[in-house]
The first five atom37 places (N, CA, C, CB, O) and aatype in JSON, in Angstrom:
{
  "aatype": [12, 7, 18, 3, 9, 6, 11, 9, 11, 0, 3, 0, 5, 8, 1, 5, 6, 5, 1, 11, 10, 11, 6, 11, 18, 2, 9, 14, 3, 6, 2, 19, 9, 9, 11, 6, 11, 15, 8, 9, 10, 11, 13, 10, 9, 11, 16, 7, 9, 0, 10, 19, 11, 0, 19, 0, 15, 12, 19, 19, 9, 7, 10, 4, 16, 9, 7, 9, 10, 16, 10, 19, 18, 14, 6, 16, 1, 6, 14, 13, 13, 7, 9, 9, 15, 5, 10, 10, 6, 5, 10, 8, 9, 10, 10],
  "atom_mask": [
    [1, 1, 1, 1, 1],
    [1, 1, 1, 0, 1],
    [1, 1, 1, 1, 1],
    [1, 1, 1, 1, 1],
    [1, 1, 1, 1, 1],
    [1, 1, 1, 1, 1],
    [1, 1, 1, 1, 1],
    [1, 1, 1, 1, 1],
    [1, 1, 1, 1, 1],
    [1, 1, 1, 1, 1],
    [1, 1, 1, 1, 1],
    [1, 1, 1, 1, 1],
    [1, 1, 1, 1, 1],
    [1, 1, 1, 1, 1],
    [1, 1, 1, 1, 1],
    [1, 1, 1, 1, 1],
    [1, 1, 1, 1, 1],
    [1, 1, 1, 1, 1],
    [1, 1, 1, 1, 1],
    [1, 1, 1, 1, 1],
    [1, 1, 1, 1, 1],
    [1, 1, 1, 1, 1],
    [1, 1, 1, 1, 1],
    [1, 1, 1, 1, 1],
    [1, 1, 1, 1, 1],
    [1, 1, 1, 1, 1],
    [1, 1, 1, 1, 1],
    [1, 1, 1, 1, 1],
    [1, 1, 1, 1, 1],
    [1, 1, 1, 1, 1],
    [1, 1, 1, 1, 1],
    [1, 1, 1, 1, 1],
    [1, 1, 1, 1, 1],
    [1, 1, 1, 1, 1],
    [1, 1, 1, 1, 1],
    [1, 1, 1, 1, 1],
    [1, 1, 1, 1, 1],
    [1, 1, 1, 1, 1],
    [1, 1, 1, 1, 1],
    [1, 1, 1, 1, 1],
    [1, 1, 1, 1, 1],
    [1, 1, 1, 1, 1],
    [1, 1, 1, 1, 1],
    [1, 1, 1, 1, 1],
    [1, 1, 1, 1, 1],
    [1, 1, 1, 1, 1],
    [1, 1, 1, 1, 1],
    [1, 1, 1, 0, 1],
    [1, 1, 1, 1, 1],
    [1, 1, 1, 1, 1],
    [1, 1, 1, 1, 1],
    [1, 1, 1, 1, 1],
    [1, 1, 1, 1, 1],
    [1, 1, 1, 1, 1],
    [1, 1, 1, 1, 1],
    [1, 1, 1, 1, 1],
    [1, 1, 1, 1, 1],
    [1, 1, 1, 1, 1],
    [1, 1, 1, 1, 1],
    [1, 1, 1, 1, 1],
    [1, 1, 1, 1, 1],
    [1, 1, 1, 0, 1],
    [1, 1, 1, 1, 1],
    [1, 1, 1, 1, 1],
    [1, 1, 1, 1, 1],
    [1, 1, 1, 1, 1],
    [1, 1, 1, 0, 1],
    [1, 1, 1, 1, 1],
    [1, 1, 1, 1, 1],
    [1, 1, 1, 1, 1],
    [1, 1, 1, 1, 1],
    [1, 1, 1, 1, 1],
    [1, 1, 1, 1, 1],
    [1, 1, 1, 1, 1],
    [1, 1, 1, 1, 1],
    [1, 1, 1, 1, 1],
    [1, 1, 1, 1, 1],
    [1, 1, 1, 1, 1],
    [1, 1, 1, 1, 1],
    [1, 1, 1, 1, 1],
    [1, 1, 1, 1, 1],
    [1, 1, 1, 0, 1],
    [1, 1, 1, 1, 1],
    [1, 1, 1, 1, 1],
    [1, 1, 1, 1, 1],
    [1, 1, 1, 1, 1],
    [1, 1, 1, 1, 1],
    [1, 1, 1, 1, 1],
    [1, 1, 1, 1, 1],
    [1, 1, 1, 1, 1],
    [1, 1, 1, 1, 1],
    [1, 1, 1, 1, 1],
    [1, 1, 1, 1, 1],
    [1, 1, 1, 1, 1],
    [1, 1, 1, 1, 1]
  ],
  "atom_positions": [
    [[-22.9, 14.9, -0.85], [-22.18, 13.66, -1.0], [-22.89, 12.83, -2.07], [-22.1, 12.9, 0.35], [-24.0, 12.35, -1.86]],
    [[-22.23, 12.65, -3.23], [-22.84, 11.92, -4.34], [-22.19, 10.55, -4.49], [0.0, 0.0, 0.0], [-21.01, 10.36, -4.21]],
    [[-22.99, 9.64, -4.95], [-22.5, 8.29, -5.2], [-22.31, 8.12, -6.71], [-23.48, 7.22, -4.65], [-23.11, 8.6, -7.51]],
    [[-21.25, 7.45, -7.06], [-20.99, 7.16, -8.46], [-21.74, 5.88, -8.82], [-19.45, 7.03, -8.75], [-21.31, 4.78, -8.49]],
    [[-22.87, 6.04, -9.5], [-23.74, 4.91, -9.8], [-23.05, 3.9, -10.72], [-25.04, 5.4, -10.45], [-23.2, 2.69, -10.55]],
    [[-22.28, 4.4, -11.68], [-21.59, 3.5, -12.6], [-20.58, 2.63, -11.85], [-20.88, 4.3, -13.7], [-20.44, 1.44, -12.14]],
    [[-19.89, 3.23, -10.88], [-18.91, 2.47, -10.11], [-19.59, 1.4, -9.26], [-18.08, 3.41, -9.22], [-19.08, 0.29, -9.13]],
    [[-20.73, 1.74, -8.69], [-21.49, 0.78, -7.87], [-21.98, -0.38, -8.73], [-22.68, 1.48, -7.16], [-21.9, -1.54, -8.32]],
    [[-22.5, -0.06, -9.93], [-22.99, -1.11, -10.82], [-21.83, -2.01, -11.27], [-23.68, -0.48, -12.05], [-21.98, -3.24, -11.32]],
    [[-20.67, -1.4, -11.6], [-19.52, -2.19, -12.03], [-19.04, -3.09, -10.9], [-18.38, -1.27, -12.49], [-18.67, -4.24, -11.14]],
    [[-19.04, -2.57, -9.67], [-18.61, -3.37, -8.52], [-19.55, -4.54, -8.29], [-18.53, -2.49, -7.26], [-19.11, -5.66, -8.01]],
    [[-20.86, -4.29, -8.4], [-21.84, -5.36, -8.21], [-21.69, -6.42, -9.3], [-23.27, -4.79, -8.21], [-21.8, -7.62, -9.02]],
    [[-21.45, -6.0, -10.52], [-21.25, -6.95, -11.62], [-19.98, -7.76, -11.4], [-21.19, -6.21, -12.97], [-19.96, -8.96, -11.66]],
    [[-18.92, -7.11, -10.93], [-17.65, -7.81, -10.66], [-17.84, -8.87, -9.58], [-16.55, -6.81, -10.24], [-17.35, -9.99, -9.7]],
    [[-18.56, -8.52, -8.52], [-18.81, -9.48, -7.44], [-19.63, -10.67, -7.93], [-19.53, -8.79, -6.26], [-19.38, -11.82, -7.56]],
    [[-20.61, -10.38, -8.78], [-21.45, -11.46, -9.32], [-20.63, -12.37, -10.22], [-22.65, -10.88, -10.09], [-20.78, -13.59, -10.16]],
    [[-19.77, -11.81, -11.07], [-18.9, -12.62, -11.93], [-17.96, -13.48, -11.1], [-18.11, -11.73, -12.88], [-17.73, -14.65, -11.42]],
    [[-17.4, -12.91, -10.04], [-16.49, -13.66, -9.17], [-17.23, -14.81, -8.49], [-15.87, -12.74, -8.11], [-16.68, -15.91, -8.35]],
    [[-18.46, -14.56, -8.07], [-19.25, -15.61, -7.43], [-19.48, -16.76, -8.41], [-20.6, -15.05, -6.93], [-19.34, -17.93, -8.04]],
    [[-19.83, -16.44, -9.67], [-20.05, -17.48, -10.67], [-18.77, -18.25, -10.97], [-20.61, -16.86, -11.95], [-18.79, -19.47, -11.11]],
    [[-17.65, -17.53, -11.08], [-16.38, -18.2, -11.36], [-15.96, -19.1, -10.22], [-15.29, -17.16, -11.64], [-15.42, -20.19, -10.45]],
    [[-16.19, -18.67, -8.97], [-15.83, -19.49, -7.81], [-16.69, -20.76, -7.76], [-15.99, -18.69, -6.51], [-16.22, -21.82, -7.36]],
    [[-17.97, -20.63, -8.16], [-18.81, -21.82, -8.23], [-18.34, -22.74, -9.35], [-20.29, -21.43, -8.45], [-18.35, -23.96, -9.2]],
    [[-17.93, -22.15, -10.48], [-17.49, -22.94, -11.62], [-16.24, -23.75, -11.3], [-17.24, -22.05, -12.81], [-16.14, -24.91, -11.68]],
    [[-15.29, -23.13, -10.6], [-14.02, -23.78, -10.31], [-13.94, -24.36, -8.9], [-12.9, -22.81, -10.51], [-12.88, -24.82, -8.49]],
    [[-15.05, -24.34, -8.16], [-15.13, -24.9, -6.81], [-14.07, -24.32, -5.87], [-14.98, -26.42, -6.86], [-13.3, -25.05, -5.26]],
    [[-14.04, -23.01, -5.78], [-13.1, -22.32, -4.89], [-13.91, -21.65, -3.79], [-12.21, -21.27, -5.68], [-14.6, -20.66, -4.04]],
    [[-13.83, -22.17, -2.56], [-14.65, -21.6, -1.47], [-14.05, -20.34, -0.84], [-14.84, -22.64, -0.4], [-14.77, -19.59, -0.19]],
    [[-12.77, -20.09, -1.02], [-12.09, -18.96, -0.37], [-12.58, -17.64, -0.94], [-10.56, -19.08, -0.54], [-12.55, -17.43, -2.16]],
    [[-13.02, -16.75, -0.06], [-13.53, -15.44, -0.49], [-12.4, -14.46, -0.82], [-14.42, -14.84, 0.59], [-12.64, -13.45, -1.47]],
    [[-11.19, -14.75, -0.39], [-10.06, -13.84, -0.61], [-9.38, -14.05, -1.96], [-9.06, -14.0, 0.49], [-8.41, -13.36, -2.28]],
    [[-9.87, -15.0, -2.73], [-9.26, -15.32, -4.03], [-10.04, -14.6, -5.12], [-9.24, -16.86, -4.27], [-11.27, -14.62, -5.15]],
    [[-9.31, -13.97, -6.03], [-9.92, -13.33, -7.19], [-9.53, -14.14, -8.42], [-9.48, -11.82, -7.34], [-8.35, -14.4, -8.65]],
    [[-10.53, -14.54, -9.2], [-10.3, -15.37, -10.37], [-10.4, -14.51, -11.61], [-11.32, -16.54, -10.43], [-11.32, -13.71, -11.77]],
    [[-9.41, -14.68, -12.49], [-9.42, -13.94, -13.74], [-9.26, -14.94, -14.88], [-8.3, -12.84, -13.78], [-8.23, -15.61, -14.98]],
    [[-10.28, -15.04, -15.71], [-10.22, -15.94, -16.85], [-9.58, -15.21, -18.02], [-11.63, -16.46, -17.24], [-9.92, -14.06, -18.32]],
    [[-8.66, -15.88, -18.67], [-8.01, -15.31, -19.84], [-8.64, -15.9, -21.09], [-6.48, -15.58, -19.82], [-9.0, -17.07, -21.13]],
    [[-8.77, -15.07, -22.08], [-9.32, -15.52, -23.35], [-8.19, -16.13, -24.18], [-10.02, -14.36, -24.11], [-7.2, -15.46, -24.47]],
    [[-8.36, -17.37, -24.55], [-7.35, -18.07, -25.32], [-7.7, -18.0, -26.8], [-7.22, -19.53, -24.86], [-8.88, -17.92, -27.16]],
    [[-6.7, -18.02, -27.64], [-6.91, -17.92, -29.08], [-7.69, -19.12, -29.59], [-5.57, -17.8, -29.81], [-8.5, -18.98, -30.51]],
    [[-7.46, -20.29, -29.02], [-8.19, -21.48, -29.46], [-9.68, -21.35, -29.15], [-7.61, -22.74, -28.8], [-10.52, -21.67, -29.98]],
    [[-9.99, -20.87, -27.96], [-11.38, -20.67, -27.58], [-12.04, -19.66, -28.52], [-11.49, -20.2, -26.12], [-13.19, -19.83, -28.94]],
    [[-11.31, -18.6, -28.84], [-11.82, -17.57, -29.76], [-12.07, -18.16, -31.14], [-10.82, -16.4, -29.86], [-13.11, -17.9, -31.75]],
    [[-11.13, -18.97, -31.64], [-11.28, -19.55, -32.97], [-12.45, -20.53, -33.02], [-10.0, -20.25, -33.39], [-13.17, -20.59, -34.02]],
    [[-12.63, -21.29, -31.96], [-13.74, -22.25, -31.92], [-15.07, -21.5, -31.92], [-13.64, -23.16, -30.67], [-15.98, -21.86, -32.66]],
    [[-15.18, -20.47, -31.1], [-16.44, -19.71, -31.06], [-16.7, -19.02, -32.39], [-16.39, -18.66, -29.93], [-17.84, -18.99, -32.85]],
    [[-15.66, -18.48, -33.0], [-15.82, -17.82, -34.3], [-16.2, -18.83, -35.37], [-14.54, -17.08, -34.7], [-17.05, -18.56, -36.21]],
    [[-15.58, -20.01, -35.33], [-15.92, -21.07, -36.29], [-17.36, -21.53, -36.15], [0.0, 0.0, 0.0], [-18.05, -21.75, -37.15]],
    [[-17.81, -21.69, -34.93], [-19.19, -22.1, -34.68], [-20.15, -21.04, -35.2], [-19.44, -22.35, -33.18], [-21.15, -21.37, -35.83]],
    [[-19.85, -19.78, -34.94], [-20.7, -18.69, -35.43], [-20.73, -18.67, -36.96], [-20.21, -17.34, -34.89], [-21.78, -18.42, -37.55]],
    [[-19.59, -18.93, -37.59], [-19.52, -18.94, -39.04], [-20.34, -20.09, -39.62], [-18.06, -19.05, -39.5], [-21.07, -19.91, -40.59]],
    [[-20.22, -21.26, -39.02], [-21.0, -22.42, -39.49], [-22.5, -22.16, -39.33], [-20.6, -23.7, -38.72], [-23.28, -22.49, -40.22]],
    [[-22.89, -21.56, -38.21], [-24.31, -21.25, -38.0], [-24.81, -20.25, -39.04], [-24.52, -20.68, -36.59], [-25.92, -20.39, -39.55]],
    [[-23.99, -19.24, -39.35], [-24.39, -18.24, -40.34], [-24.54, -18.86, -41.72], [-23.37, -17.09, -40.39], [-25.51, -18.59, -42.43]],
    [[-23.59, -19.71, -42.11], [-23.66, -20.37, -43.42], [-24.86, -21.31, -43.48], [-22.35, -21.15, -43.71], [-25.57, -21.35, -44.49]],
    [[-25.1, -22.05, -42.42], [-26.24, -22.96, -42.38], [-27.56, -22.19, -42.48], [-26.22, -23.8, -41.09], [-28.49, -22.63, -43.16]],
    [[-27.63, -21.05, -41.81], [-28.84, -20.22, -41.89], [-29.07, -19.72, -43.3], [-28.75, -19.04, -40.91], [-30.2, -19.71, -43.79]],
    [[-27.99, -19.29, -43.97], [-28.13, -18.81, -45.34], [-28.56, -19.93, -46.28], [-26.81, -18.21, -45.83], [-29.37, -19.71, -47.18]],
    [[-28.04, -21.14, -46.08], [-28.43, -22.28, -46.91], [-29.9, -22.6, -46.7], [-27.56, -23.51, -46.6], [-30.63, -22.84, -47.66]],
    [[-30.34, -22.61, -45.45], [-31.75, -22.91, -45.15], [-32.66, -21.85, -45.77], [-31.99, -22.98, -43.63], [-33.68, -22.18, -46.36]],
    [[-32.29, -20.58, -45.65], [-33.1, -19.5, -46.25], [-33.14, -19.66, -47.77], [-32.52, -18.11, -45.87], [-34.19, -19.47, -48.38]],
    [[-32.01, -20.0, -48.37], [-31.98, -20.21, -49.82], [-32.87, -21.36, -50.25], [0.0, 0.0, 0.0], [-33.61, -21.25, -51.23]],
    [[-32.81, -22.47, -49.52], [-33.64, -23.62, -49.86], [-35.13, -23.32, -49.66], [-33.24, -24.83, -49.02], [-35.96, -23.77, -50.45]],
    [[-35.45, -22.57, -48.62], [-36.85, -22.17, -48.4], [-37.35, -21.29, -49.55], [-37.01, -21.43, -47.06], [-38.48, -21.43, -50.01]],
    [[-36.5, -20.38, -49.99], [-36.86, -19.51, -51.1], [-37.1, -20.32, -52.37], [-35.77, -18.46, -51.35], [-38.08, -20.09, -53.08]],
    [[-36.22, -21.26, -52.65], [-36.4, -22.12, -53.83], [-37.7, -22.92, -53.72], [-35.19, -23.07, -53.99], [-38.43, -23.05, -54.7]],
    [[-37.98, -23.45, -52.54], [-39.21, -24.22, -52.34], [-40.45, -23.39, -52.53], [0.0, 0.0, 0.0], [-41.41, -23.83, -53.17]],
    [[-40.45, -22.18, -52.0], [-41.62, -21.3, -52.15], [-41.81, -20.93, -53.62], [-41.47, -20.02, -51.29], [-42.93, -20.96, -54.12]],
    [[-40.72, -20.59, -54.3], [-40.82, -20.25, -55.72], [-41.28, -21.44, -56.55], [-39.49, -19.73, -56.23], [-42.0, -21.27, -57.53]],
    [[-40.85, -22.64, -56.17], [-41.28, -23.84, -56.88], [-42.79, -24.03, -56.76], [-40.55, -25.07, -56.35], [-43.44, -24.42, -57.73]],
    [[-43.34, -23.76, -55.6], [-44.78, -23.95, -55.41], [-45.61, -22.81, -55.98], [-45.08, -24.1, -53.94], [-46.78, -23.01, -56.31]],
    [[-45.03, -21.63, -56.1], [-45.79, -20.47, -56.57], [-45.99, -20.51, -58.09], [-45.07, -19.17, -56.18], [-47.09, -20.24, -58.56]],
    [[-44.96, -20.86, -58.84], [-45.05, -20.82, -60.3], [-45.51, -22.16, -60.86], [-43.7, -20.44, -60.9], [-44.94, -23.2, -60.52]],
    [[-46.54, -22.15, -61.73], [-47.07, -23.42, -62.26], [-46.07, -24.18, -63.13], [-48.33, -23.15, -63.06], [-46.13, -25.41, -63.21]],
    [[-45.16, -23.47, -63.8], [-44.2, -24.15, -64.67], [-43.27, -25.07, -63.88], [-43.37, -23.12, -65.44], [-42.83, -26.1, -64.39]],
    [[-42.98, -24.7, -62.66], [-42.11, -25.54, -61.83], [-42.9, -26.43, -60.88], [-41.14, -24.66, -61.04], [-42.4, -27.45, -60.41]],
    [[-44.15, -26.04, -60.59], [-44.96, -26.8, -59.64], [-45.3, -28.18, -60.19], [-46.24, -26.04, -59.31], [-45.19, -29.17, -59.47]],
    [[-45.72, -28.25, -61.45], [-46.16, -29.52, -62.02], [-45.03, -30.56, -62.08], [-46.71, -29.29, -63.42], [-45.24, -31.69, -61.66]],
    [[-43.84, -30.21, -62.59], [-42.75, -31.21, -62.55], [-42.34, -31.6, -61.13], [-41.53, -30.67, -63.3], [-41.96, -32.74, -60.87]],
    [[-42.43, -30.63, -60.2], [-42.08, -30.93, -58.81], [-43.02, -31.97, -58.23], [-42.13, -29.65, -57.96], [-42.58, -32.93, -57.59]],
    [[-44.34, -31.79, -58.47], [-45.29, -32.77, -57.96], [-45.13, -34.12, -58.66], [-46.72, -32.26, -58.13], [-45.38, -35.16, -58.05]],
    [[-44.71, -34.11, -59.93], [-44.42, -35.36, -60.63], [-43.27, -36.1, -59.97], [0.0, 0.0, 0.0], [-43.33, -37.32, -59.78]],
    [[-42.22, -35.37, -59.62], [-41.06, -35.97, -58.95], [-41.46, -36.5, -57.58], [-39.92, -34.96, -58.81], [-41.03, -37.59, -57.19]],
    [[-42.26, -35.75, -56.85], [-42.7, -36.19, -55.52], [-43.54, -37.46, -55.63], [-43.51, -35.07, -54.81], [-43.38, -38.38, -54.83]],
    [[-44.44, -37.51, -56.63], [-45.28, -38.71, -56.77], [-44.42, -39.92, -57.14], [-46.37, -38.5, -57.84], [-44.66, -41.02, -56.63]],
    [[-43.41, -39.74, -58.02], [-42.49, -40.84, -58.34], [-41.72, -41.3, -57.11], [-41.51, -40.41, -59.45], [-41.52, -42.5, -56.9]],
    [[-41.29, -40.35, -56.32], [-40.56, -40.68, -55.09], [-41.43, -41.5, -54.15], [-40.09, -39.41, -54.39], [-40.97, -42.49, -53.57]],
    [[-42.69, -41.09, -53.99], [-43.61, -41.83, -53.11], [-43.88, -43.23, -53.65], [-44.93, -41.07, -52.94], [-43.97, -44.18, -52.88]],
    [[-44.01, -43.36, -54.97], [-44.2, -44.68, -55.56], [-42.99, -45.58, -55.31], [-44.46, -44.56, -57.07], [-43.15, -46.76, -54.96]],
    [[-41.81, -45.05, -55.47], [-40.59, -45.83, -55.23], [-40.5, -46.26, -53.77], [-39.34, -45.02, -55.62], [-40.13, -47.39, -53.47]],
    [[-40.84, -45.33, -52.85], [-40.83, -45.68, -51.43], [-41.85, -46.76, -51.12], [-41.1, -44.44, -50.56], [-41.59, -47.66, -50.31]],
    [[-43.03, -46.68, -51.77], [-44.07, -47.69, -51.55], [-43.59, -49.06, -52.05], [-45.39, -47.29, -52.26], [-43.82, -50.08, -51.4]],
    [[-42.91, -49.08, -53.21], [-42.39, -50.33, -53.74], [-41.28, -50.89, -52.83], [-41.85, -50.13, -55.16], [-41.2, -52.09, -52.58]],
    [[-40.43, -49.96, -52.34], [-39.32, -50.38, -51.49], [-39.81, -50.94, -50.15], [-38.38, -49.2, -51.24], [-39.25, -51.9, -49.64]],
    [[-40.82, -50.34, -49.62], [-41.33, -50.81, -48.32], [-42.36, -51.89, -48.53], [-41.94, -49.65, -47.51], [-42.91, -52.41, -47.56]]
  ]
}
C-alpha cells in the first residue's frame, strides 16, 4: 500500500491556502471553499510595479557606474570636485 506523496503535499498546501483565505475574508465556516480569481487589473498593476522597479534599478545602476567612472579617471574627477566645491559654497552662502 503506497501513498502518493505529491497528492498529500498538494492537499496540505490547499488546506493551508484555504485557512489563509478564510482568515483574510473572515469566514469561520469550515464547509466553505474560497477561490480567488485573478483579475486583469490586478495583473496589470503588478506587472506595472515590476516594470517600474526594473527601470528604477537600471537607472540606479547606470548612475552608480557613471559615478564610479567619474571618480576613477582624473580627467573627470577634477571638474567633478570643482562642481562639488562650488555647490557647497553656494549652500553655505544660502544658509
